[in-house]
Phi, psi and omega in degrees: 000126179298148182276120180299344181273346185248341185240170174258016178210134182206162179266129175276317175198175181304121179083006178224121179231162180230143178226143174265125181248152179249164173054063009268159180297127177193169176252149177233128179254126178248120177250117182279345183092355179257142180093202182291153179289143175290126179211124174247112187296164180301135180201174176212166180234138179277331189239356180216155175262156180235154174232130175242139177231122174275120180272322179212138178093206182219147176227150170263119178248126174245128180228116179052042174086355179263114178270139176215146175269125183242133179236182178303323183291350182271352179070204187285138174249110184272134172236109181286152178305144180089342179278125178288126181218161177213161179227143173206152174262182176254138185301136178078357181256140174287144182216129171239120189231132175249149184221133172225177165250169180286336178249133182305322180293329178286327178295316178301315178294330175297319180295319174297324177297312181291324176301315180293317182295328183277354179301146182311128176078351186297315183293351179260002185243101183302318178291324173301314179300317178298322180292321177293320177299316179306307183284337183267012175059047182227125183235124181289149174277126176258156180303332179294330184072015177270108183300321183297327178286319177301312177296317182298316180299316178293318179296312182294310180284317185274329182270330183244305187291312180306308178296325179303320178273014174088007178290139176220147181297133176298322180241101185285005174289341171289118186235159179287128180283114185296340179292340180287324183234112180308150183299331184281358179245148177251147180246000000 
């Protein structure tokens, strides 16, 4: 498996790979349709907006509970910060999906986020995942729908517990966005 920290293309799981593209800077997810279905669970971001573009195939994009099927003819799909969203492909179908943020520095951080998630063994490490979510401005949606609880769990597990047990980000260029936590508060 190529190391996501050293190359611009790596395998996330069987049949799903990610590539960093330039001019403009963005990530491309290639789903071959073989192996597990592509699925990104419901989550939200406190400090950045995302743009998804389906280059080939179809994806189901769910934003705040509204599901829509998006294809190449639909153009850019904008997800504003704070909107709970998920992405999924169709079983057995090829999908090429590109992702950026609305600000170039946020896109760079998203790439560092994906590099950390793609690091060998990371997806099998719950505390490692929590640490990447913490630094990557990503909060899972819980059934309770309580944003303060979703944020607290990520801060506690990713910001405090994971480092206590010696977890460190594989790619330390992923940094905590100070706009998520005011300076007069400590996380």
